[in-house]
N, CA, C and O of each residue as an XYZ file, in Angstrom:
880
protein
N    -250.852    130.731     54.906
C    -251.326    130.637     56.284
C    -250.326    131.271     57.240
O    -250.717    131.962     58.182
N    -248.997    131.031     56.995
C    -247.975    131.621     57.841
C    -248.028    133.133     57.790
O    -247.836    133.802     58.805
N    -248.292    133.679     56.596
C    -248.375    135.130     56.456
C    -249.535    135.691     57.257
O    -249.423    136.752     57.871
N    -250.648    134.975     57.248
C    -251.806    135.441     58.006
C    -251.539    135.373     59.503
O    -251.903    136.280     60.252
N    -250.894    134.278     59.933
C    -250.603    134.133     61.357
C    -249.632    135.201     61.827
O    -249.795    135.754     62.914
N    -248.608    135.500     61.006
C    -247.625    136.500     61.396
C    -248.209    137.903     61.424
O    -247.624    138.802     62.028
N    -249.348    138.103     60.784
C    -249.972    139.429     60.788
C    -250.569    139.766     62.141
O    -250.803    140.937     62.440
N    -250.818    138.759     62.960
C    -251.406    138.987     64.275
C    -250.311    139.344     65.262
O    -249.342    138.601     65.420
N    -250.463    140.472     65.921
C    -249.500    140.942     66.907
C    -249.534    140.045     68.146
O    -250.609    139.672     68.616
N    -248.346    139.696     68.678
C    -248.277    138.822     69.853
C    -248.957    139.457     71.060
O    -249.605    138.771     71.850
N    -248.804    140.772     71.195
C    -249.462    141.466     72.297
C    -250.979    141.403     72.151
O    -251.706    141.333     73.142
N    -251.449    141.429     70.901
C    -252.888    141.323     70.674
C    -253.399    139.950     71.091
O    -254.473    139.835     71.681
N    -252.628    138.910     70.782
C    -253.025    137.556     71.177
C    -253.115    137.439     72.699
O    -254.079    136.893     73.234
N    -252.095    137.961     73.386
C    -252.106    137.908     74.848
C    -253.232    138.774     75.409
O    -253.874    138.414     76.396
N    -253.463    139.922     74.766
C    -254.510    140.825     75.244
C    -255.891    140.215     75.129
O    -256.676    140.269     76.076
N    -256.200    139.632     73.972
C    -257.534    139.055     73.802
C    -257.691    137.826     74.681
O    -258.792    137.543     75.154
N    -256.596    137.083     74.910
C    -256.671    135.927     75.807
C    -256.966    136.372     77.238
O    -257.750    135.733     77.939
N    -256.330    137.480     77.677
C    -256.563    137.985     79.029
C    -257.989    138.480     79.187
O    -258.638    138.210     80.197
N    -258.479    139.208     78.183
C    -259.860    139.695     78.234
C    -260.838    138.527     78.235
O    -261.802    138.515     79.000
N    -260.581    137.538     77.368
C    -261.466    136.376     77.298
C    -261.501    135.636     78.628
O    -262.562    135.196     79.070
N    -260.332    135.497     79.270
C    -260.284    134.799     80.554
C    -261.052    135.569     81.622
O    -261.818    134.986     82.389
N    -260.839    136.886     81.665
C    -261.558    137.694     82.650
C    -263.061    137.644     82.450
O    -263.822    137.588     83.416
N    -263.490    137.666     81.188
C    -264.922    137.679     80.906
C    -265.563    136.320     81.143
O    -266.696    136.247     81.619
N    -264.849    135.235     80.816
C    -265.457    133.917     80.999
C    -265.564    133.574     82.481
O    -266.424    132.785     82.873
N    -264.700    134.158     83.304
C    -264.777    133.910     84.738
C    -265.761    134.836     85.443
O    -266.011    134.693     86.640
N    -266.319    135.791     84.688
C    -267.363    136.654     85.229
C    -268.712    136.017     84.918
O    -269.053    135.869     83.745
N    -269.487    135.637     85.926
C    -270.742    134.914     85.680
C    -271.675    135.643     84.725
O    -271.932    136.837     84.881
N    -272.171    134.922     83.746
C    -273.123    135.455     82.785
C    -274.092    134.356     82.386
O    -274.052    133.268     82.959
N    -274.966    134.616     81.412
C    -275.968    133.620     81.011
C    -275.377    132.276     80.608
O    -275.914    131.229     80.972
N    -274.263    132.295     79.849
C    -273.670    131.034     79.413
C    -273.210    130.197     80.596
O    -273.552    129.019     80.700
N    -272.427    130.812     81.496
C    -271.902    130.057     82.630
C    -273.017    129.565     83.540
O    -273.002    128.418     83.985
N    -273.984    130.434     83.816
C    -275.078    130.052     84.706
C    -275.851    128.860     84.119
O    -276.202    127.927     84.841
N    -276.112    128.900     82.804
C    -276.836    127.789     82.183
C    -276.005    126.504     82.226
O    -276.528    125.442     82.563
N    -274.711    126.595     81.887
C    -273.867    125.408     81.857
C    -273.720    124.781     83.241
O    -273.783    123.561     83.385
N    -273.522    125.622     84.257
C    -273.392    125.103     85.616
C    -274.705    124.474     86.066
O    -274.704    123.385     86.640
N    -275.822    125.147     85.811
C    -277.123    124.616     86.182
C    -277.372    123.267     85.521
O    -277.831    122.321     86.161
N    -277.062    123.195     84.235
C    -277.308    121.963     83.501
C    -276.398    120.848     83.986
O    -276.840    119.705     84.107
N    -275.138    121.154     84.267
C    -274.196    120.132     84.728
C    -274.593    119.586     86.084
O    -274.512    118.380     86.315
N    -275.026    120.469     86.995
C    -275.422    120.021     88.325
C    -276.726    119.236     88.264
O    -276.880    118.227     88.951
N    -277.671    119.702     87.436
C    -278.996    119.075     87.386
C    -279.002    117.764     86.609
O    -279.759    116.853     86.942
N    -278.149    117.658     85.554
C    -278.262    116.494     84.658
C    -276.944    115.777     84.422
O    -276.925    114.754     83.738
N    -275.855    116.273     84.960
C    -274.581    115.585     84.829
C    -273.614    116.244     83.864
O    -273.969    117.165     83.127
N    -272.381    115.751     83.884
C    -271.303    116.349     83.090
C    -271.558    116.255     81.593
O    -271.287    117.204     80.857
N    -272.078    115.113     81.134
C    -272.317    114.949     79.695
C    -273.299    115.993     79.189
O    -273.121    116.549     78.106
N    -274.327    116.256     79.968
C    -275.304    117.272     79.578
C    -274.650    118.645     79.525
O    -274.944    119.439     78.631
N    -273.761    118.931     80.477
C    -273.063    120.203     80.466
C    -272.183    120.362     79.239
O    -272.115    121.445     78.658
N    -271.507    119.287     78.839
C    -270.626    119.361     77.674
C    -271.418    119.465     76.375
O    -270.995    120.160     75.451
N    -272.558    118.786     76.288
C    -273.406    118.928     75.100
C    -273.924    120.362     74.977
O    -273.986    120.916     73.880
N    -274.290    120.946     76.094
C    -274.728    122.335     76.089
C    -273.582    123.257     75.680
O    -273.791    124.229     74.953
N    -272.367    122.950     76.149
C    -271.198    123.746     75.794
C    -270.916    123.681     74.296
O    -270.472    124.668     73.710
N    -271.170    122.523     73.665
C    -270.994    122.424     72.215
C    -271.912    123.412     71.496
O    -271.509    124.025     70.507
N    -273.136    123.568     71.984
C    -274.041    124.554     71.406
C    -273.543    125.965     71.610
O    -273.632    126.795     70.705
N    -273.011    126.250     72.805
C    -272.453    127.579     73.085
C    -271.292    127.875     72.132
O    -271.209    128.973     71.582
N    -270.404    126.911     71.936
C    -269.254    127.100     71.047
C    -269.704    127.375     69.612
O    -269.097    128.188     68.915
N    -270.758    126.705     69.175
C    -271.296    126.962     67.832
C    -271.830    128.384     67.732
O    -271.668    129.042     66.704
N    -272.462    128.855     68.792
C    -272.924    130.239     68.822
C    -271.773    131.226     68.710
O    -271.883    132.238     68.018
N    -270.658    130.931     69.395
C    -269.463    131.770     69.276
C    -269.025    131.874     67.812
O    -268.741    132.965     67.318
N    -268.973    130.732     67.128
C    -268.496    130.709     65.742
C    -269.425    131.495     64.818
O    -268.964    132.164     63.893
N    -270.730    131.416     65.066
C    -271.681    132.179     64.250
C    -271.433    133.671     64.415
O    -271.379    134.402     63.426
N    -271.283    134.127     65.643
C    -270.996    135.540     65.889
C    -269.687    135.963     65.236
O    -269.618    136.998     64.573
N    -268.648    135.151     65.430
C    -267.329    135.497     64.908
C    -267.336    135.593     63.393
O    -266.767    136.529     62.829
N    -267.970    134.641     62.729
C    -268.025    134.653     61.267
C    -268.759    135.884     60.748
O    -268.324    136.517     59.786
N    -269.872    136.215     61.391
C    -270.655    137.373     60.949
C    -269.884    138.678     61.115
O    -269.900    139.531     60.228
N    -269.208    138.830     62.256
C    -268.487    140.076     62.520
C    -267.245    140.180     61.656
O    -266.943    141.255     61.139
N    -266.512    139.073     61.489
C    -265.290    139.086     60.698
C    -265.558    139.541     59.267
O    -264.727    140.226     58.671
N    -266.692    139.171     58.719
C    -267.019    139.531     57.348
C    -267.082    141.036     57.143
O    -266.872    141.518     56.030
N    -267.370    141.788     58.211
C    -267.508    143.229     58.043
C    -266.416    144.059     58.663
O    -266.471    145.286     58.578
N    -265.415    143.445     59.290
C    -264.393    144.218     59.994
C    -263.520    145.023     59.042
O    -263.269    146.204     59.282
N    -263.051    144.389     57.951
C    -262.178    145.099     57.022
C    -262.881    146.325     56.433
O    -262.293    147.403     56.347
N    -264.141    146.150     56.030
C    -264.896    147.270     55.463
C    -265.108    148.365     56.497
O    -265.065    149.549     56.164
N    -265.338    147.981     57.752
C    -265.558    148.958     58.817
C    -264.343    149.856     58.997
O    -264.485    151.077     59.072
N    -263.156    149.275     59.067
C    -261.949    150.068     59.242
C    -261.641    150.919     58.018
O    -261.197    152.060     58.148
N    -261.876    150.366     56.824
C    -261.543    151.094     55.604
C    -262.455    152.287     55.381
O    -262.002    153.338     54.928
N    -263.739    152.136     55.696
C    -264.700    153.193     55.416
C    -264.734    154.241     56.521
O    -264.760    155.438     56.237
N    -264.733    153.806     57.767
C    -264.836    154.751     58.893
C    -263.802    154.396     59.954
O    -264.155    153.833     60.990
N    -262.518    154.717     59.713
C    -261.485    154.362     60.684
C    -261.662    155.035     62.039
O    -261.173    154.517     63.043
N    -262.351    156.184     62.098
C    -262.553    156.855     63.381
C    -263.448    156.057     64.326
O    -263.462    156.307     65.532
N    -264.197    155.093     63.775
C    -265.013    154.256     64.641
C    -264.163    153.385     65.566
O    -264.648    152.870     66.573
N    -262.884    153.228     65.206
C    -261.974    152.452     66.056
C    -261.945    153.017     67.475
O    -262.022    152.277     68.456
N    -261.832    154.347     67.565
C    -261.781    154.981     68.887
C    -263.079    154.769     69.648
O    -263.065    154.473     70.843
N    -264.196    154.921     68.956
C    -265.488    154.735     69.613
C    -265.655    153.298     70.100
O    -266.145    153.062     71.204
N    -265.243    152.338     69.264
C    -265.341    150.938     69.657
C    -264.437    150.639     70.844
O    -264.810    149.895     71.752
N    -263.234    151.232     70.825
C    -262.302    150.990     71.917
C    -262.865    151.507     73.239
O    -262.813    150.811     74.253
N    -263.399    152.717     73.226
C    -263.955    153.300     74.442
C    -265.198    152.528     74.901
O    -265.414    152.339     76.098
N    -266.005    152.087     73.942
C    -267.184    151.298     74.305
C    -266.768    149.978     74.942
O    -267.365    149.538     75.924
N    -265.744    149.353     74.379
C    -265.260    148.104     74.944
C    -264.689    148.289     76.338
O    -264.942    147.481     77.232
N    -263.914    149.359     76.525
C    -263.363    149.638     77.853
C    -264.485    149.910     78.856
O    -264.430    149.462     80.001
N    -265.500    150.648     78.413
C    -266.641    150.915     79.290
C    -267.372    149.653     79.675
O    -267.827    149.511     80.811
N    -267.488    148.727     78.727
C    -268.170    147.468     79.029
C    -267.374    146.642     80.037
O    -267.954    146.014     80.923
N    -266.048    146.641     79.903
C    -265.229    145.925     80.870
C    -265.379    146.523     82.267
O    -265.418    145.797     83.260
N    -265.462    147.852     82.336
C    -265.677    148.494     83.631
C    -267.027    148.084     84.223
O    -267.143    147.859     85.427
N    -268.044    147.991     83.360
C    -269.365    147.560     83.821
C    -269.307    146.133     84.361
O    -269.906    145.834     85.394
N    -268.581    145.246     83.659
C    -268.425    143.873     84.130
C    -267.671    143.841     85.466
O    -267.988    143.045     86.350
N    -266.664    144.721     85.598
C    -265.923    144.787     86.859
C    -266.856    145.160     88.007
O    -266.782    144.582     89.091
N    -267.740    146.137     87.759
C    -268.697    146.536     88.789
C    -269.657    145.396     89.116
O    -269.973    145.161     90.282
N    -270.119    144.689     88.089
C    -271.012    143.569     88.319
C    -270.350    142.484     89.176
O    -271.019    141.791     89.942
N    -269.034    142.350     89.035
C    -268.315    141.334     89.795
C    -268.196    141.699     91.272
O    -268.206    140.813     92.126
N    -268.083    142.990     91.584
C    -267.819    143.386     92.975
C    -269.024    143.987     93.684
O    -268.983    144.174     94.900
N    -270.088    144.291     92.966
C    -271.222    144.969     93.595
C    -271.891    144.057     94.622
O    -271.867    142.834     94.483
N    -272.481    144.652     95.644
C    -273.191    143.843     96.650
C    -274.428    143.169     96.041
O    -275.064    143.705     95.134
N    -274.741    142.010     96.553
C    -275.980    141.347     96.145
C    -275.917    140.631     94.822
O    -276.964    140.306     94.261
N    -274.714    140.364     94.287
C    -274.608    139.655     93.023
C    -275.075    138.207     93.153
O    -275.053    137.628     94.239
N    -275.493    137.638     92.035
C    -275.964    136.249     92.037
C    -274.794    135.279     92.060
O    -273.841    135.437     91.298
N    -274.858    134.289     92.916
C    -273.822    133.257     92.981
C    -274.069    132.234     91.872
O    -275.108    131.575     91.850
N    -273.111    132.104     90.952
C    -273.312    131.228     89.804
C    -273.395    129.756     90.217
O    -274.044    128.960     89.538
N    -272.744    129.389     91.323
C    -272.751    127.993     91.742
C    -273.874    127.673     92.718
O    -273.810    126.692     93.457
N    -274.910    128.520     92.710
C    -276.145    128.185     93.420
C    -277.288    128.309     92.417
O    -278.213    129.094     92.629
N    -277.234    127.535     91.316
C    -278.177    127.705     90.212
C    -279.521    127.052     90.490
O    -279.679    126.269     91.426
N    -280.486    127.401     89.644
C    -281.819    126.820     89.763
C    -281.830    125.404     89.200
O    -280.987    125.035     88.382
N    -282.790    124.630     89.650
C    -282.934    123.266     89.145
C    -283.536    123.285     87.739
O    -284.376    124.128     87.425
N    -283.095    122.348     86.901
C    -283.594    122.251     85.532
C    -284.061    120.821     85.268
O    -283.418    119.876     85.726
N    -285.171    120.641     84.536
C    -285.626    119.285     84.193
C    -284.696    118.673     83.151
O    -284.097    119.410     82.368
N    -284.556    117.341     83.116
C    -283.696    116.689     82.126
C    -284.167    116.969     80.696
O    -285.367    117.025     80.426
N    -283.207    117.144     79.792
C    -283.512    117.379     78.380
C    -282.729    116.396     77.520
O    -281.654    115.952     77.922
N    -283.259    116.041     76.317
C    -282.524    115.150     75.409
C    -281.330    115.874     74.789
O    -281.284    117.104     74.817
N    -280.352    115.134     74.224
C    -279.127    115.741     73.686
C    -279.381    116.857     72.675
O    -278.725    117.897     72.731
N    -280.331    116.654     71.744
C    -280.572    117.678     70.731
C    -281.025    118.987     71.361
O    -280.606    120.067     70.944
N    -281.878    118.883     72.363
C    -282.358    120.100     73.024
C    -281.249    120.741     73.854
O    -281.184    121.967     73.940
N    -280.380    119.944     74.463
C    -279.258    120.486     75.222
C    -278.371    121.341     74.320
O    -277.976    122.448     74.685
N    -278.061    120.804     73.126
C    -277.244    121.545     72.162
C    -277.957    122.828     71.736
O    -277.355    123.901     71.710
N    -279.240    122.707     71.403
C    -279.998    123.869     70.928
C    -280.109    124.951     71.995
O    -279.998    126.138     71.686
N    -280.326    124.552     73.247
C    -280.444    125.527     74.319
C    -279.115    126.230     74.575
O    -279.088    127.431     74.844
N    -278.008    125.482     74.492
C    -276.696    126.115     74.626
C    -276.450    127.106     73.508
O    -275.916    128.192     73.735
N    -276.844    126.728     72.287
C    -276.678    127.603     71.121
C    -277.495    128.885     71.285
O    -276.980    129.981     71.062
N    -278.759    128.752     71.673
C    -279.619    129.916     71.824
C    -279.179    130.793     72.992
O    -279.246    132.019     72.910
N    -278.734    130.172     74.067
C    -278.250    130.951     75.207
C    -277.081    131.837     74.797
O    -276.984    132.988     75.222
N    -276.189    131.291     73.963
C    -275.055    132.071     73.477
C    -275.508    133.188     72.542
O    -275.070    134.329     72.686
N    -276.378    132.872     71.590
C    -276.818    133.885     70.621
C    -277.563    135.031     71.292
O    -277.489    136.170     70.831
N    -278.275    134.745     72.368
C    -279.066    135.762     73.043
C    -278.301    136.448     74.177
O    -278.867    137.259     74.910
N    -277.029    136.122     74.318
C    -276.204    136.702     75.373
C    -275.587    138.012     74.894
O    -274.746    137.982     73.995
N    -275.964    139.150     75.449
C    -275.419    140.431     74.978
C    -273.922    140.552     75.190
O    -273.252    141.288     74.465
N    -273.381    139.834     76.182
C    -271.938    139.881     76.420
C    -271.165    139.404     75.193
O    -270.134    139.980     74.847
N    -271.664    138.343     74.528
C    -270.960    137.791     73.380
C    -270.994    138.753     72.203
O    -269.995    138.922     71.504
N    -272.138    139.379     71.985
C    -272.233    140.357     70.897
C    -271.235    141.482     71.095
O    -270.595    141.925     70.142
N    -271.100    141.947     72.329
C    -270.196    143.065     72.594
C    -268.744    142.644     72.460
O    -267.912    143.444     72.033
N    -268.416    141.396     72.818
C    -267.048    140.915     72.640
C    -266.606    141.098     71.190
O    -265.519    141.611     70.924
N    -267.458    140.672     70.256
C    -267.057    140.670     68.856
C    -267.242    142.027     68.177
O    -266.446    142.397     67.315
N    -268.262    142.755     68.548
C    -268.526    144.040     67.889
C    -267.663    145.146     68.467
O    -267.217    146.024     67.728
N    -267.417    145.125     69.766
C    -266.746    146.238     70.418
C    -265.326    145.918     70.868
O    -264.430    146.742     70.682
N    -265.098    144.756     71.450
C    -263.783    144.451     72.006
C    -262.812    143.890     70.982
O    -261.655    144.308     70.939
N    -263.258    142.954     70.158
C    -262.354    142.289     69.230
C    -261.652    143.258     68.270
O    -260.443    143.129     68.074
N    -262.361    144.230     67.660
C    -261.692    145.098     66.691
C    -260.524    145.906     67.256
O    -259.608    146.253     66.511
N    -260.535    146.210     68.550
C    -259.458    147.049     69.073
C    -258.151    146.296     69.230
O    -257.121    146.920     69.487
N    -258.152    144.968     69.086
C    -256.920    144.204     69.120
C    -256.365    143.960     67.710
O    -255.281    143.399     67.546
N    -257.115    144.386     66.709
C    -256.667    144.250     65.321
C    -255.725    145.402     64.994
O    -255.967    146.532     65.418
N    -254.656    145.136     64.245
C    -253.721    146.155     63.796
C    -253.812    146.249     62.269
O    -253.144    145.496     61.562
N    -254.640    147.175     61.759
C    -254.857    147.252     60.312
C    -253.589    147.482     59.508
O    -253.505    147.052     58.357
N    -252.596    148.154     60.094
C    -251.353    148.421     59.352
C    -250.590    147.138     59.028
O    -249.707    147.150     58.171
N    -250.912    146.047     59.691
C    -250.275    144.759     59.417
C    -250.940    144.021     58.256
O    -250.418    143.012     57.783
N    -252.085    144.518     57.799
C    -252.808    143.856     56.728
C    -253.630    142.677     57.211
O    -253.617    142.338     58.395
N    -254.356    142.047     56.272
C    -255.173    140.862     56.583
C    -256.105    141.119     57.758
O    -256.152    140.327     58.699
N    -256.843    142.219     57.711
C    -257.679    142.617     58.841
C    -258.700    141.542     59.194
O    -258.858    141.194     60.364
N    -259.383    141.022     58.199
C    -260.397    140.006     58.466
C    -259.767    138.751     59.060
O    -260.321    138.152     59.982
N    -258.598    138.350     58.527
C    -257.921    137.158     59.049
C    -257.459    137.381     60.488
O    -257.579    136.488     61.327
N    -256.930    138.575     60.774
C    -256.549    138.900     62.148
C    -257.748    138.750     63.082
O    -257.651    138.136     64.145
N    -258.865    139.315     62.673
C    -260.069    139.264     63.501
C    -260.489    137.832     63.757
O    -260.842    137.471     64.880
N    -260.451    137.011     62.708
C    -260.892    135.629     62.852
C    -259.962    134.849     63.777
O    -260.428    134.103     64.638
N    -258.638    135.017     63.605
C    -257.694    134.297     64.446
C    -257.784    134.742     65.906
O    -257.711    133.917     66.816
N    -257.943    136.043     66.124
C    -258.110    136.542     67.488
C    -259.404    136.003     68.099
O    -259.455    135.659     69.280
N    -260.432    135.940     67.282
C    -261.693    135.394     67.761
C    -261.570    133.921     68.125
O    -262.190    133.464     69.085
N    -260.773    133.175     67.361
C    -260.561    131.767     67.688
C    -259.834    131.607     69.023
O    -260.085    130.657     69.764
N    -258.928    132.548     69.322
C    -258.254    132.519     70.631
C    -259.281    132.714     71.746
O    -259.268    132.000     72.749
N    -260.173    133.695     71.555
C    -261.218    133.937     72.556
C    -262.088    132.690     72.731
O    -262.411    132.312     73.857
N    -262.466    132.052     71.621
C    -263.312    130.865     71.698
C    -262.581    129.735     72.418
O    -263.169    129.033     73.240
N    -261.286    129.560     72.104
C    -260.511    128.493     72.744
C    -260.461    128.690     74.259
O    -260.627    127.734     75.017
N    -260.232    129.934     74.699
C    -260.181    130.216     76.135
C    -261.547    129.969     76.769
O    -261.651    129.320     77.810
N    -262.590    130.495     76.132
C    -263.939    130.371     76.690
C    -264.385    128.915     76.778
O    -264.930    128.495     77.798
N    -264.158    128.141     75.715
C    -264.593    126.744     75.704
C    -263.789    125.921     76.709
O    -264.353    125.068     77.395
N    -262.480    126.164     76.804
C    -261.648    125.419     77.744
C    -262.085    125.667     79.185
O    -262.279    124.725     79.954
N    -262.240    126.948     79.545
C    -262.605    127.283     80.922
C    -264.017    126.800     81.238
O    -264.252    126.217     82.296
N    -264.956    127.039     80.327
C    -266.329    126.583     80.568
C    -266.407    125.065     80.630
O    -267.196    124.514     81.397
N    -265.588    124.379     79.820
C    -265.577    122.928     79.866
C    -265.092    122.409     81.218
O    -265.670    121.478     81.779
N    -264.029    123.020     81.734
C    -263.520    122.626     83.052
C    -264.555    122.899     84.141
O    -264.729    122.107     85.068
N    -265.247    124.049     84.008
C    -266.274    124.386     84.997
C    -267.436    123.402     84.915
O    -267.955    122.971     85.945
N    -267.851    123.040     83.696
C    -268.953    122.094     83.540
C    -268.602    120.732     84.130
O    -269.448    120.079     84.741
N    -267.357    120.307     83.945
C    -266.932    119.004     84.454
C    -266.837    118.970     85.975
O    -267.024    117.921     86.592
N    -266.547    120.110     86.571
C    -266.330    120.138     88.023
C    -267.369    120.976     88.758
O    -267.157    121.353     89.910
N    -268.497    121.272     88.100
C    -269.494    122.173     88.688
C    -269.986    121.698     90.049
O    -270.079    122.482     90.994
N    -270.300    120.411     90.143
C    -270.823    119.900     91.408
C    -269.825    120.022     92.536
O    -270.174    120.433     93.642
N    -268.571    119.663     92.256
C    -267.523    119.762     93.279
C    -267.282    121.201     93.691
O    -267.171    121.507     94.878
N    -267.201    122.101     92.684
C    -266.966    123.521     92.975
C    -268.109    124.100     93.783
O    -267.887    124.857     94.729
N    -269.338    123.744     93.414
C    -270.506    124.274     94.123
C    -270.470    123.880     95.596
O    -270.722    124.705     96.474
N    -270.154    122.612     95.857
C    -270.087    122.169     97.244
C    -268.985    122.867     98.018
O    -269.166    123.234     99.179
N    -267.834    123.049     97.365
C    -266.700    123.712     98.020
C    -267.033    125.165     98.362
O    -266.803    125.607     99.488
N    -267.571    125.904     97.395
C    -267.843    127.323     97.615
C    -269.018    127.557     98.559
O    -269.015    128.524     99.322
N    -270.015    126.688     98.517
C    -271.140    126.858     99.430
C    -270.719    126.699    100.890
O    -271.349    127.255    101.790
N    -269.651    125.938    101.117
C    -269.132    125.782    102.478
C    -268.125    126.866    102.842
O    -267.746    127.001    104.005
N    -267.685    127.649    101.834
C    -266.653    128.661    102.060
C    -267.049    129.966    101.362
O    -266.484    130.295    100.319
N    -267.997    130.704    101.909
C    -268.460    131.935    101.263
C    -267.373    132.987    101.086
O    -267.475    133.845    100.209
N    -266.333    132.927    101.916
C    -265.236    133.895    101.774
C    -264.569    133.750    100.411
O    -264.181    134.743     99.796
N    -264.435    132.503     99.938
C    -263.815    132.275     98.628
C    -264.651    132.867     97.501
O    -264.103    133.332     96.502
N    -265.962    132.854     97.651
C    -266.815    133.495     96.649
C    -266.525    134.976     96.557
O    -266.451    135.526     95.458
N    -266.359    135.633     97.696
C    -266.062    137.062     97.692
C    -264.691    137.340     97.106
O    -264.509    138.309     96.369
N    -263.719    136.486     97.434
C    -262.371    136.674     96.885
C    -262.395    136.576     95.366
O    -261.793    137.393     94.670
N    -263.108    135.551     94.853
C    -263.195    135.381     93.391
C    -263.800    136.599     92.732
O    -263.320    137.041     91.688
N    -264.841    137.147     93.323
C    -265.500    138.319     92.751
C    -264.565    139.517     92.718
O    -264.493    140.215     91.706
N    -263.855    139.764     93.796
C    -262.996    140.944     93.850
C    -261.764    140.803     92.961
O    -261.314    141.781     92.364
N    -261.223    139.599     92.873
C    -260.083    139.392     91.973
C    -260.497    139.638     90.529
O    -259.800    140.336     89.792
N    -261.635    139.064     90.117
C    -262.096    139.250     88.748
C    -262.452    140.704     88.470
O    -262.171    141.215     87.386
N    -263.069    141.374     89.442
C    -263.394    142.780     89.263
C    -262.155    143.628     89.083
O    -262.138    144.545     88.262
N    -261.117    143.329     89.849
C    -259.863    144.079     89.739
C    -259.195    143.860     88.391
O    -258.733    144.809     87.757
N    -259.147    142.594     87.954
C    -258.527    142.281     86.662
C    -259.261    142.976     85.520
O    -258.629    143.589     84.659
N    -260.582    142.887     85.505
C    -261.364    143.501     84.434
C    -261.223    145.020     84.462
O    -261.110    145.647     83.409
N    -261.229    145.618     85.648
C    -261.067    147.065     85.746
C    -259.719    147.519     85.222
O    -259.629    148.526     84.521
N    -258.653    146.770     85.564
C    -257.317    147.118     85.086
C    -257.232    146.998     83.568
O    -256.632    147.849     82.911
N    -257.827    145.952     83.008
C    -257.838    145.798     81.548
C    -258.587    146.942     80.874
O    -258.162    147.450     79.837
N    -259.702    147.341     81.472
C    -260.485    148.440     80.903
C    -259.681    149.724     80.866
O    -259.687    150.424     79.854
N    -258.989    150.049     81.947
C    -258.186    151.277     81.998
C    -257.026    151.212     81.008
O    -256.692    152.210     80.371
N    -256.415    150.037     80.881
C    -255.317    149.887     79.934
C    -255.787    150.094     78.501
O    -255.127    150.782     77.722
N    -256.919    149.504     78.153
C    -257.435    149.631     76.798
C    -257.854    151.058     76.494
O    -257.616    151.555     75.393
N    -258.480    151.723     77.465
C    -258.917    153.103     77.259
C    -257.732    154.041     77.067
O    -257.832    155.023     76.331
N    -256.594    153.745     77.731
C    -255.417    154.612     77.649
C    -254.534    154.296     76.444
O    -253.617    155.055     76.134
N    -254.804    153.181     75.764
C    -254.008    152.783     74.609
C    -254.132    153.834     73.513
O    -255.239    154.169     73.093
N    -252.991    154.358     73.047
C    -253.018    155.420     72.035
C    -252.965    154.881     70.609
O    -252.908    155.665     69.661
N    -252.984    153.574     70.441
C    -252.947    153.018     69.098
C    -254.151    153.454     68.296
O    -255.258    153.540     68.827
N    -253.944    153.730     67.019
C    -255.023    154.191     66.149
C    -255.189    153.220     64.991
O    -254.236    152.583     64.542
N    -256.395    153.129     64.535
C    -256.665    152.298     63.379
C    -256.159    152.968     62.105
O    -256.204    154.192     61.986
N    -255.684    152.181     61.170
C    -255.224    152.690     59.883
C    -256.059    152.034     58.799
O    -256.164    150.808     58.753
N    -256.646    152.825     57.937
C    -257.471    152.281     56.878
C    -256.651    151.409     55.949
O    -255.496    151.717     55.653
N    -257.243    150.326     55.493
C    -256.523    149.411     54.614
C    -257.063    149.547     53.197
O    -256.593    148.861     52.289
């Protein structure tokens, strides 16, 4: 286990954590559903829904990890394409954060109460059907892997667990405080604009950094 952990580059851990934080703070289907559910039905409902979302993360991560080593070994040039695609997606998210007329995540629609099993299932399906999550694992995650260190699949899985930990922690805090945050921001629209521009700037800077990274994949 120590050998597998040491194979992960410290910069890669910090990089995927920064990307995960920027992306989880950018409103998407998961956040909108969790906030809506927490405001409409309470914190427990939000956390049950988050458990379903986290399970969806693990399903994606397991599926992608199984094919990462083969992907690098067979077609290492795809590393560059994946890196550029990931950087482009981050730029798109940055634009979505700063563009005029964006949807305010803390002004969600009302939802009817659902039983615990359905809350979990809806969180799970919301995650599986979220294109942002697919792109995280297919396009962004591989560019933080360093094949020359070995254990490519293990690196991918551990990096993915970092992303999941960041996403679940932040979404959990948001679900617990959704009502308070919504009231605060609805009374202070300037803070909503500040949040959007800060997140857009962070995501844009990450995209440019990743696109300029000269690291190359090495077949294992």
